[in-house]
N, C-alpha and C positions, 0 to 999 in steps of 0.2 A: 147449335145448342139444341138441346132437347125442349120441349114444353115446360113451362113455369106456372107457378101460382102466386097471387100477389096477397101479402099480408102489409096491414097498416098498424102501427104501433101510435097511440095517443098520448102524450104525457100528462102531467098535471096541471101544465099552463095552456093546454090545447094545442100544443106543436103536434106534428105529426110526421111520421116518417114512414116510407114505404119501402117495402124490399121483397125480393123475388127468391122462392124456394122450387128447386125441382118439382115438377106435378108428380104427386103420388107420395113423396118423400114422408110427408106428416102421416099419411095413411099408415105407411109402414111402423110408424113409432107410435103409433095409436092402438089402444085396446078397442075392442069392437063396440061399436056405437057410441065411441068418446068424440066429443067434437073437436075439428081441428085447432080451433081457437085453445082449448085446454091443453092440448099437446104442445102447441107455441109456447102458450104461457108456461108451461111446466119446463120446458128448455130454457126459457129466458130467465126463470128464478133459479134453477140449477146453475147456470152460467154465470150470474151474478154473484151468487153465493159463493161459488168456487174462485172467482177472480177475488172478492172480499177476502176470501181465505189467504189466496196467495200473496196478496198485497200485504196483509199484516203478518203472516206467519212465516213467510218465506222470502221476506226482503231484508235487504241488508241493513242496518241501522234502526233507529228508533221510529215508530208510527206515531203520528199525532194521537190523541184521545180522540177526538170526533171521528177518525177513521176506523180507529179499535171497537169505538161503540156503533158505528154501520156495519162493521163485519157482525159483530155479535147480534145484532136484530136481524142481520141476513141468515145466519145460522139459525134462529129463532123461527123466521119465517119458512124457512127450507121444513125445519122439523114438522111445523104446524101443516104445512102442505103436503110432505111423502109419508110422515108418519115414523121418521127416524131421524136420528140426528145428521147432521153434515159429516161430522167424524165417522160415524160409521159408514155412510157413504163413500166416501173418499179411503176408507181402509187404514186411516191413521188418526193421532190427535196429538195434542201440542201441550 
């Protein structure tokens, strides 16, 4: 296995989880001078918004209202962070 870098996420209750990524991968994804923590945070926001989208719009059956509301908030947070709608980023809408 190659070299790795450790990142840690802290939840609202103070719980922490650390994980390893290949050394240099975050640098490949970053723009010049962008902090590595911003890159990892961007990926987390993107992934969570996409997963919420999949749960709400690509699942069989009805989705509970609270989960639909979470997906809507995730899409709003995505747009605030990246300056484009999640629908535009995904290339489709519902």
